[in-house]
N, C-alpha and C positions, 0 to 999 in steps of 0.2 A: 696428688695422691698414688700416682705410679711410682713417683720417686721414694714415697716411703716403703711402698711395698717393695720395690727393690732393694732397699735398704734392709728391710726384715728378712728378704730371701738371703742376703749377703750374710747377716749375722746367724740364720739358720744354718747355712753351708760352713760358717766358722765353727760353729760348736755342735752342728748336728742334734738339734732339738730332740729328734726320733730316738736317739740312741740313749735317751732316759730309760728307755726300756730295760737296760741291765741292772738299774738300782729299783726302780719302783716296784716291782713285783715284791722283792724281799722286805721292801718297808710296810707292804700291805700285809705279808704273811706274819711279820712280827707283830703288826697291831691287831690282826685276827685272833692270833694266839693270846695275845695279852689281853684282849678285850674277852675271849672265848666266844667270838661270833662277831656281828657288826659291831664297829666303833663309832658310828655315828657319821653323818654329813659333815658336821664342821671338821673334824679330824681328817676326813678324806679331803677336803679342799687345803687344809693346811699341811697335810702330808705332800700332795702333789706340788704345792708352793715350794716347800721346803728341798724338795728333792730336785727340781728343775732350776731354782736358783742357785742351790749348791753346786750342781753340775756345770751349769753356766757360768759361774764365778771359776771354777777349776779349769775348764776347757779354756774359757777366754783366757785366762791368766797363762795357761800352757800355748796358747798360739802367740800371745804377746812376746813370752820368753822365748820362743822359737822363731821367731821372724828370721832372724840371721840364717838358723839351720835350715828351716824349711825353704828358704831361697835359693840353697846349694843344693838340694834334694830332688831330683828328677821326679819323683812321686808326689810332691808335694808343692810344686812350684804355682800350680792355679789356684792355692788356697787364697782367700779374700785377705789375709794378714799379709801376704806377699806379694801379690798382682795388683796392691793399689786400690783395690774396691773399699777396703777399709783402713783408715789411717790410724796411727799408734793413739793418737788421743780418744778416738771413737771407741777403741777395743778399751781403753782403760776407764772410761765413762761407765761401759758395758760391765767390766769387772766390778767396779765400785758398787755401782746399783744393784747387782745381784747379791753381792756380799751384804749391804744393807737390808735388802729383803728378806734374805735369810735370818740375820739376826733379829729383824723385827717380827717373823713369823715364829721363831722360837720363842721369843718374849712372850708372844701371845699365847702360846700354848701351855708352857709351865715354866717354874724358876729354874728346875734342872735342866730343861732342853735350852734355855737362855744362856745358862753359866756354860754348858757346854759347847754353844755355838761358837765362841771363839778358838778354842783349841781345834776343833772340827775345821774351821777354815783354814788355820795354820798346817795342819795335815794334809788337805785338800791341795794348797798351795805349794807344799814343799816338793811335790812330785815333780811340778815343772823344771825343777832344778837339778834333782837327783842323778840325772843321766850323765851331768857333766862331771861327776866325780865317783859315783858309784854304780857297781852292776845292780845294786838291790833296789831300783827303780821299779822294777815288775812288782815287787813286793810292796813298794809302798802305794803304787796304784791298787793293787788288791786291798791294803787296808782302807784307802779313800772310799773305795765302795763298800767293803766290809763294815764301815760305819753306819750304812743305811739301816739295817736291822737294829742296832742299838738306839738309833734315833726314833725308830717307829715305836719300841717298845716305852722307850722314856716318854714319848707324847701320849700314851694312853694310860701309863700307871706310874710314871715319874721313878721308876725303879730300873735296876739293871739285872735282872734274873739271870742265872746259869744257862739256861736254854737259849737265852738270846746271844749270849757270848758264843756258844756252839755254831749256831746259826750263822753268826758273823764270821767266826773261823772258816767255815765251809765257803762262804763267799768271798773270801780273802783270797785263798787256795784257787777257787775258780775263776777269778778274775785274773790272780798272777799266771795261772796256767795259761789261759787264752791270750794274755798279753805276750807271753813267751812265742808264743805261734805266731801273732801278729808280727813281733818284731823280726821274724825270720827274714821279711821284705827286706830289711835295712841292714843286713851283716856287711856287705863290702862297703856301704857309705858309712856305717858307724865306725869301721876301722880306719877309712881314710881322713875321718873328722876327729878322731880320738874322743869319741862319744861311748859312755861305758853302757854296754847291754851284755846279757849272758850268751845271745848268740854269737856277738861278735868277738867274745873273750874265750868263749869254750867250744864254738863250733854248733853246726845245724844237729847233728845225731845227739850229742850231748842236751841240746836243748828240748829237743822233742822227748827225750827220757825224764828231765826235771819235769817238762809238762805233763806228762804222764803221771809223773809222782804227784805232783800237786794236786790233779784231779783226782787220784785216789785218796787222798787226803780229802778232799771236799767231800767226795761221796761219805767218807766215814765221819766226818764231823756232822753233816748233816742226818746221817743215821741217828748218831749221839743227841742231835736236837731233838728229832722225833721221839726218842725213848725218854729222854728227859722231860719233855713236856707233855708226856702221856698222851700223845696223838695216836691215831687207830690206822685202819688197813689203807685208806686212800692216801694218807702220809708216807705210808711204806713205798706205796705205789709212785709216788714222786722221787723218792730215792733211786728206785730202779728204773724209772723213765730218766732220770737225770745221769746214771750211770751209762745207760745205753746211748743216749744222745751225744756224752761226752766222747764214748768210743766210736760212734760215727764221726765226729769232729776230728779226731786222731787219724781216723782212716782216711778221711779227705784230704788232709794236710801231707799225709806221708805220701800217699797216692801222687799229688800234683800240687807243689806250691802256689801255683797260680791260682788253686781253690782256697786260698788263705781268708780271702774277704767273705767269701760264701761261709766258710765255717765260723769266721770271728763273728759276722753279724747275724746271719740267718738262724745258725744253729744255736747260738748263745741266747739271742733274743727269743726263740720259741722256748728254751730251756726255762727261762725264768717265768714266763707266761705260764708253761705248763705245771711249774712247781706250785703256782699260786692258785691254779684250776683245782688242784688236787687238795690243797689244803682248805680250800672253801667247800669242796665237796666232803672232805673230812668232818668239818663242821655241821654242815647242812644235815647230812646222813646221820650223824652221831646223835 
């Protein structure tokens, strides 16, 4: 039993299951708005399974593809895909199983979700290779997580309304913006290993400015989402809170690059949860 528990811990360290917190709130936000309230226990379970399996697939593939890169980066040499705790075959099985789970869950939801599951997996998988030839990898990661609200509304209504696209655009620029900050840690490594990233190509100051611009776009698109979906006061408070939290994130990073992990994981994790709580309150109070 201990052997299996240890293996589970290794896979958790590989993909960091808890970081699903970045996509799950926005799936549920889209589902709540699409259903005009509670969307049912069945879709709750399906939504969690879809989000976790999609993220496991994407992160597993990323770790598999980056084995050689992670082995050379001092920051990542202790990852399970590098230090021998998980071999390539085990990681590949993990990737395939999660892809199959995602497609099966999509099939069980509705026909549109099933049809979209294949291009979604393609987008999720493409991020792992983009940084080898393009600095746009940050945006591709944003698109990958930005698909979450689209998936949520498709699950409820089998449609893609305008407000869900606006919500997704906000997520895309939010994720791309904080990934730019996170990648500041690897500027020198990326330069030395010919990896494409905006920090390694344009420098830290330009990266900080672009990240700030992306996050301003996030707040703008989320505001348009609230307006387009006809939401109320609490939803507007969600936009205000998001703007404050993103400003605090940039304050942390500009003050000290060693605070990047705190800014990346803590602030952004709270942002998604706070946004979801405000949307729930908007529906409950209304």
